[in-house]
N, C-alpha and C positions, 0 to 999 in steps of 0.2 A: 433458610429452609425453603424448599420448593412449596409452592402453593398448590392446592388441589385443582387439578385441571389444567396446570401451567407446566411447561418444561423447566421454569425458573424465572427468575428477575435478573436481567443482565443490564449493567452499565457500560456504555459505550463512549469513550472520550474521542473527540474529533470526529462527531458523529456526522457533520455536515460535510466531510470531505468525500470524494468520489468513490473510494473503496469501502469506507466504514458505513456509510449511507446504504451501500448494497448489503452490507453484513447485517445492517438493522432489520432491512426486509427480509433476509434469510432467517434471522433469528425469530421475527414475527411468524413466518411461515411454518417454522417448528414448534409453534406454540409458546414461545418466550414472552415475557414483557419486557420492555425496553425503555431504560432512561437513557437519553442522549444527552451529551454536553458538547459545547462548542463556543469558542469566542469570536469566530469568524474572521481571524487574521487571514486564513487561506480557504476556510470552509465556504460554500455557497448556500444561501439559503434556500434557493430553489430545489437544491438536493433533499431538503426535507418536507417539500410540499406534500407529497402523497402519504408520508409517515404521520404528520401531526393530525391528520384526521381519523388516525387509528386510535380507539380508547386504550388499546394495551400499549401505546407509545408516548412517553412524556420527554419535555425537552427543557434543559436549564442552560441558559447562557452564562457561561463562566470560563475564567480561566483555570486550567487545571493545575497550574503550578501552585494555586491555593488549594486549601483542604476541600475536598469535594463535598458539596452540600447535598448529599443523598440520603435521607432517612429511610429507616426500615430496613427488611430483609434484603440481601444482595446475594445472588448464586454465582455470579460471573463478573469479572471486570476485564473488559477488553480495551487495552490502552492503545488508541490509533491516533491521538492527537500529535501532530507535527506537520510542519511543510515537508512536502514529499518530493517536489521536483526541483532541480538545481536553480532556476531562476527565484523560486520561492524561498528555499533555505538560504541563498546567497543574499537575498533581500532582507532576511530576518535572522541574521547570525546568532544574536544573543537569545532570541526568543526560541531558536531551534535548539540550542545548548541547554536553555533552562526547561523546555519541555521533555526533553530527553532524560534530565536528572531530577529536578523538582517535580514535574509532572509525573514521572515514573513513580517517584517516592510516594506521591498523594495517592496514586492509584493502587500500589502495593500496601499502602496503610488501609485503605478501606477494604481490600480483599481480607486482608489479615483480621481486621476487627469484626468482620462479618462471617469468616470462615468461607468466603467465596474463592473459587479458582481464578487465576490471574493468566490473562492472555497478553502478551507482548508483540506489538507489530514492530518487528525488526526488518532488516533490509539485506539485500545482496550486497549493498554497499559496505557491509562490515568486512568483505573479502578484499575491498580496495582494488587496486589494480592486480588481479590476481596472478600467480606464477604457476598455478595449477588450473587445469581446466579439463572436464568440468569441476566445479566446486563442491565438495562434499562437506558435510557439517563439521568434520574433524580438522578442516584446513582453518589456520589461524588468520590467514590475510596478509596483505602486503598494502598497509595504510600509511600514508603521510599524516603524521599526527598534527601538523601545523600548517598544513596546505588549505586553500581556500575551501576545499570540500570537506575538511575535516569537522567542520561544524555539525554536518549531518552525521558523517561516518563514526566520529567519536561520540557522539550524543547517543547513537545507537549502540555502540559497544559498551559504552558506560551503563546504558539503560539494561543490556543483558547481564553485565556483571552484577548490578543490584538485584536484578530479578532472581538471579541464581543464588545469591547471598540471602535473600528472604527464603528461598527454598530450603537452603541447608541449615539455615539458623532457626527458622521458625515452622519447617516442615509444610511451607505454604505449597498449593498444587500450581505450578508454573509451567506455562507453555510458552514457547517463543517461535514466531513464525517468521522466517526469512523470505521476504516478498521479493520477486524477481519480476521487474517491468511489466506492471500490469496496465491493462488498457480496456476501453470500452465505450459505449455511446455516451455516456454520462461525463466522460473526461472533458473538463472544460476546454474550449478551442484556444484560449490563452494561457493554458496551464504551463506550457514551456517543455512537456515531455515530447520525445520524438515522434510519436504516432500522431499526436494532436497536431503538433507543428507542421509535419509533412502534409496531413489530411487537408488541413485548413489552407495551407499554402497552395495545394494543387487546386482546391476548389475555387479559390479565388484568382487562379492564374498567376500567382506570385512565383517568383524564383524559389526553389527548395533549397534551403540552407543546410549544407552537409560539413560537419566539422571534421578536419583532417582529410584524409583520402577516401573516406567511406569503408576502410577494410575492417574496421572495428566491429566486434560482434555483439548482439544482445539476444536474449531468449524472451519473447513476449508471450504473456499469458493473458487470455482473455478473462474479464472480470467475473463471469459465471463460474468458471473452472477455478479461479483463485479463491472466490467466497466459498465455494462448496468445499474445497481443502481446508480452508481456515476454520470453518465451522466442524468439519470432521475431526480436526486437532483439538478444537475447544471441548468437544465431547468424548475425547478419548482419554484414556490413563496415563498418556505419555507426558513426561516432564523434561524440559530443555529445549534445545533448538531444533528446528526441522525446515528444511527447504520446501517451499511450496512455489513451484513455477514450471514453465513449460522448457522441457530439455531440448527442443528443436532451435537450433541457433542460426541466425541470419546475420549477414553483414549488413550495416546500415545503408549500404548503396543497394543492396538487394531489397531491402524494405522500401526505400524510395522508388524503385522501379515497379513493384508491385502496387504501390499506391498510384503512380502515373498511369498505369494499365487500367486499374479498377476504376479510376475516375475519368479516363480519357483525356487528362489534363495535357497541355503542351508547355507546361511549366519548364524551365530550364534549371538544371542543377548548378548551384554556386558554391564553391567550396571556400571554407573559412579556416583559419589556424584552429587546431585541436586545443580545447581547453586544458588548462593545468590539472593534471592527475586524472585525466579522463581515462577510464578502464579501457583496455584493448581488447578484451574477451569477457563474456559474461555467460556463463551456461551452468545451470543447477544440476547437481547429481540429486536425483529424487529416490534413489533406491530406498532410504529410510521411509518416505511418504507411501511408496507402493507397499512395503512389507508392513508397516505398522497400521497405516490407515486404509490400504487397498485403493488409494487413490492415485490417479494420474489424469493429466488433461485430456479433454476430448474434442475441443473446438480448435481447428487448424488456423493458423494466422490468415490465410486468404479469406476464410469464412467470417473470421471476426473483424477483419477490415471492412468487408461488406456492409456489416451492421453499422460500424462506425461511420462509414462514408454515407450511408443512407440517412443517419441521424443529423450529421454535420450538413448535407445538402439540405435538408428541410431547415435547418437554422439560417443557412445561407439565404434561402428564399424568402424567409422572413425578417431579413436584415439583421440578423443576431450573430453572424460568423465575424 
């Protein structure tokens, strides 16, 4: 039940992560009370610094694979707990699979017992190395179920299947956001995702590592756009999966060139073998988000990169890069 004067009470798992911490801020700005949970396997305590001083935000350090210790009414459960970058989920393969299975189960059980809506953070990785470009929600994907990346891909695919089973079996209000390559100033420099890697290397004058020939494509969505779309989905009547991402597609080589220009770096480009099962293309079809939510991204890649570079440059100047 929603409290008077409040948009509701939301539980956010993985709250110390880059994107979910931004969602906590967005929820608070919309009048929600927020309970965050994280066990800090990959989350950063510093992402919570400005949140913990808000009386409407509370935090529980907890492994979400165990029953969620949240008492009182709950209006929404946002399940974002998971390693999110290849180096992180490859370093924690079992934990990644468990948070996608057991962690999703505990979140769904909390939502069912409290009558809350449930929003699952899924990923463009459920499409694998797609044979269709752009990828609509109706595309089933091309995933290697036993490859090294499967610990993340299949965890999210299972989480989607479990969530929709709760929707069909119990009538649970389930929303699934398929997230495409989100970036922003709070992305940890050592996170391992391509934008953070390239900006850090450029600012330190290190070689920029490109895997493969750089012709593989990605679609980069600035965190403000991504969070806005996710919160619009949360507050909508939609059930099922929805792509939230930027449909502008860039090659990895083009991304590296933009970052070199914006930083003024003289870093050289160094190529390494393409990792196993690395997708060749990645671009969301956001027709559904436009039609249902009236959402589309507003921040161009170049403008978003400027914001990231400004933040990372300050971090470098303080010896934290």
